[in-house]
GUVEX-841455 format. One line per 2 residues: number of its first residue (from 1); their letters; for each residue x, y, z of N, C-alpha, C. Coordinates in steps of 0.05 Angstrom, whole numbers, always signed. Layout:
// residues N
NUM	a	X/Y/Z/X/Y/Z/X/Y/Z; ...
//
This chain:
// residues 82
1	mi	+18/-26/-1/+0/+1/+0/+16/+25/+3; +11/+45/-14/+22/+70/-16/+5/+92/-6
3	ri	+16/+108/+14/-4/+129/+23/+7/+157/+18; -10/+175/+11/+0/+203/+7/-20/+220/+26
5	nl	-7/+242/+35/-20/+259/+50/-22/+284/+33; -49/+294/+38/-58/+319/+20/-60/+341/+40
7	vd	-47/+367/+33/-46/+389/+54/-58/+411/+39; -76/+426/+54/-91/+451/+46/-86/+470/+68
9	yt	-102/+493/+68/-106/+513/+89/-116/+503/+111; -128/+479/+117/-141/+472/+143/-122/+452/+160
11	ts	-131/+450/+183/-110/+430/+201/-123/+399/+198; -143/+395/+182/-155/+366/+179/-135/+351/+165
13	mk	-133/+324/+173/-118/+304/+161/-130/+294/+137; -116/+290/+114/-129/+280/+94/-113/+264/+78
15	hv	-114/+241/+66/-97/+225/+56/-111/+208/+36; -97/+194/+20/-106/+174/+0/-85/+149/+3
17	df	-103/+127/+8/-87/+101/+3/-88/+83/-22; -66/+81/-35/-67/+67/-60/-63/+35/-55
19	lv	-82/+21/-64/-80/-11/-62/-64/-20/-82; -67/-4/-106/-57/-14/-135/-46/+10/-149
21	vp	-24/+10/-161/-14/+33/-175/-6/+24/-202; -15/+36/-224/-33/+55/-227/-64/+48/-222
23	vt	-84/+68/-210/-105/+62/-204/-124/+59/-231; -143/+41/-234/-162/+40/-254/-190/+41/-250
25	nd	-195/+36/-220/-223/+40/-217/-226/+49/-184; -249/+53/-175/-252/+62/-146/-246/+44/-128
27	kd	-242/+14/-132/-234/-4/-114/-207/-4/-109; -190/+10/-126/-161/+8/-120/-150/+29/-106
29	fa	-167/+43/-90/-158/+68/-71/-179/+73/-50; -172/+86/-27/-189/+94/-8/-181/+123/-4
31	ci	-201/+145/+1/-196/+165/+12/-205/+176/+39; -190/+184/+53/-200/+195/+78/-201/+225/+84
33	pd	-218/+240/+81/-246/+228/+88/-255/+218/+60; -274/+200/+58/-288/+189/+36/-299/+211/+18
35	gl	-292/+206/-7/-297/+225/-28/-281/+252/-30; -261/+248/-17/-243/+270/-16/-236/+283/-45
37	lp	-224/+258/-68/-220/+266/-93/-235/+248/-114; -240/+264/-134/-257/+245/-157/-236/+225/-168
39	lp	-246/+205/-179/-233/+182/-195/-209/+194/-211; -219/+212/-232/-195/+216/-246/-171/+234/-234
41	av	-174/+246/-213/-154/+263/-199/-136/+236/-185; -147/+218/-177/-137/+193/-164/-119/+177/-183
43	vq	-129/+177/-206/-115/+161/-231/-94/+178/-234; -98/+202/-234/-70/+221/-247/-48/+221/-225
45	ls	-58/+220/-199/-40/+214/-175/-25/+189/-179; -40/+169/-179/-29/+144/-187/-7/+141/-204
47	re	-8/+153/-228/+7/+155/-251/+34/+168/-242; +30/+192/-229/+55/+204/-218/+72/+190/-201
49	lk	+59/+173/-182/+70/+154/-163/+88/+135/-177; +71/+123/-198/+87/+99/-217/+109/+115/-227
51	ag	+108/+138/-236/+132/+148/-249/+156/+156/-233; +151/+151/-203/+170/+159/-182/+168/+184/-166
53	rv	+149/+202/-174/+145/+227/-163/+139/+220/-131; +144/+239/-114/+140/+237/-84/+125/+260/-78
55	fg	+120/+283/-90/+108/+305/-79/+94/+317/-106; +77/+336/-103/+68/+352/-125/+40/+366/-116
57	et	+28/+374/-135/+3/+389/-130/-23/+375/-147; -43/+372/-133/-69/+366/-149/-91/+384/-139
59	gk	-101/+398/-158/-127/+416/-149/-117/+434/-127; -130/+437/-107/-123/+457/-86/-106/+441/-63
61	yl	-98/+419/-68/-77/+411/-49/-49/+406/-60; -30/+405/-37/-3/+394/-40/-3/+367/-30
63	wy	+12/+353/-43/+10/+321/-34/+41/+312/-30; +41/+293/-15/+71/+279/-14/+68/+253/-3
65	rl	+85/+236/-12/+83/+207/-7/+98/+202/+19; +84/+185/+34/+99/+178/+62/+118/+148/+59
67	kk	+136/+153/+72/+157/+134/+68/+144/+105/+92; +144/+84/+78/+138/+61/+101/+162/+60/+119
69	tp	+150/+55/+143/+169/+47/+169/+171/+19/+169; +192/+8/+168/+194/-22/+173/+188/-34/+201
71	ag	+173/-52/+201/+160/-64/+228/+181/-63/+249; +171/-54/+274/+193/-54/+297/+210/-28/+294
73	kh	+212/-14/+273/+233/+9/+271/+225/+37/+276; +197/+39/+286/+185/+68/+297/+193/+70/+325
75	ns	+204/+98/+329/+211/+108/+354/+190/+130/+361; +186/+132/+384/+164/+156/+392/+182/+180/+393
77	ps	+169/+205/+393/+186/+227/+389/+205/+233/+410; +197/+222/+431/+219/+227/+457/+241/+204/+457
79	gs	+238/+183/+441/+259/+170/+434/+260/+145/+453; +240/+144/+468/+237/+121/+487/+202/+113/+487
81	hr	+198/+86/+494/+174/+76/+497/+168/+72/+527; +145/+78/+535/+143/+73/+566/+113/+62/+565
//
């Protein structure tokens, strides 16, 4: 799975999870919140991801790809787990 975050002038979290790249239908991805982007915009984003892009613009949003953290390798901001 590939996740991208979408950023606009609000503070709410928005992202798209791609189950398949490139996207061909609405079952290949999930938007949070639901209905955030139309299928043609998500298809274009998936093509950009396939081409190796890691950030860009789509409509009113800036987007960036999140890097996957290997299992067990995540550290808390303080550097310790309690």
